[in-house]
C-alpha positions in Angstrom: -28.7 -2.0 -2.7 -28.2 -5.3 -0.9 -26.8 -8.3 -2.7 -27.6 -11.6 -1.1 -24.8 -14.2 -1.3 -25.8 -17.9 -1.3 -24.3 -20.2 1.2 -22.0 -22.1 -1.3 -20.4 -18.7 -2.4 -20.0 -17.2 1.1 -16.4 -18.5 1.6 -15.5 -16.3 -1.5 -17.2 -13.2 0.0 -15.7 -13.1 3.4 -18.3 -15.4 4.8 -20.9 -12.7 4.5 -24.6 -13.5 3.7 -25.2 -10.1 2.1 -23.2 -7.1 0.9 -24.4 -3.5 0.6 -23.4 -1.7 -2.6 -24.0 1.7 -4.1 -24.4 1.2 -7.8 -26.6 2.6 -10.6 -27.2 -0.8 -12.4 -27.1 -4.5 -11.8 -23.9 -4.8 -13.8 -22.2 -2.0 -11.8 -23.3 -3.7 -8.5 -21.8 -7.0 -9.7 -18.6 -5.2 -10.7 -18.4 -3.7 -7.2 -19.1 -7.0 -5.6 -16.4 -8.8 -7.6 -13.9 -6.0 -7.2 -14.3 -6.2 -3.4 -14.3 -10.0 -3.5 -12.3 -11.1 -6.6 -12.6 -14.8 -5.8 -16.3 -14.6 -6.6 -15.7 -13.5 -10.2 -14.8 -17.0 -11.5 -17.9 -18.4 -9.9 -20.2 -15.8 -11.3 -18.8 -15.0 -14.7 -17.4 -16.9 -17.7 -13.9 -15.9 -18.9 -15.7 -13.8 -21.6 -17.4 -11.8 -18.8 -20.9 -13.2 -19.2 -22.9 -14.3 -16.2 -22.5 -18.1 -16.0 -25.5 -20.1 -17.3 -26.0 -21.8 -13.9 -26.1 -18.5 -12.0 -29.6 -17.0 -11.6 -29.9 -13.4 -10.6 -33.1 -12.0 -9.1 -33.8 -8.3 -8.7 -36.5 -8.0 -6.0 -37.6 -11.5 -6.8 -37.8 -11.0 -10.5 -35.5 -13.0 -12.8 -33.2 -10.5 -14.6 -33.2 -12.6 -17.7 -36.8 -11.4 -18.3 -36.1 -7.7 -17.6 -35.9 -5.6 -20.8 -32.4 -4.2 -20.0 -31.2 -7.4 -18.1 -27.8 -6.5 -16.3 -28.1 -2.9 -17.5 -31.3 -2.4 -15.4 -31.1 0.6 -13.1 -31.4 -0.1 -9.4 -32.4 1.9 -6.3 -30.8 1.8 -2.9 -33.8 -0.2 -1.5 -33.5 -2.9 -4.2 -32.2 -6.4 -3.5 -30.3 -8.7 -5.8 -30.3 -12.4 -5.0 -27.7 -14.7 -6.5 -29.2 -18.2 -6.8 -26.9 -20.9 -8.2 -28.7 -23.7 -10.1 -28.4 -27.0 -8.3 -28.1 -30.2 -10.3 -29.8 -33.3 -9.1 -33.2 -34.7 -8.7 -34.7 -38.1 -8.0 -32.5 -41.1 -8.4 -33.4 -43.4 -11.3 -36.1 -45.9 -10.8 -34.9 -49.5 -10.4 
């Protein structure tokens, strides 16, 4: 499967915009990704090993938080996983 790396995290993934992986599940794909690029781990996971709250993962454009098996969801070689970090901000306060 192909994992798409967002621009802010590319310096921690060898400047690559995407990475191919051969894994049976989303969790295994993320394990392979962070094994190949260990600096990504602290940006994607808490010290307890959970996906950080501000990191959104989409399997083929579907938010994995709403999949029945979440990170344990099986994947196929043709699937894509997009990592989308939440961005804080918004409109400035009215004056």
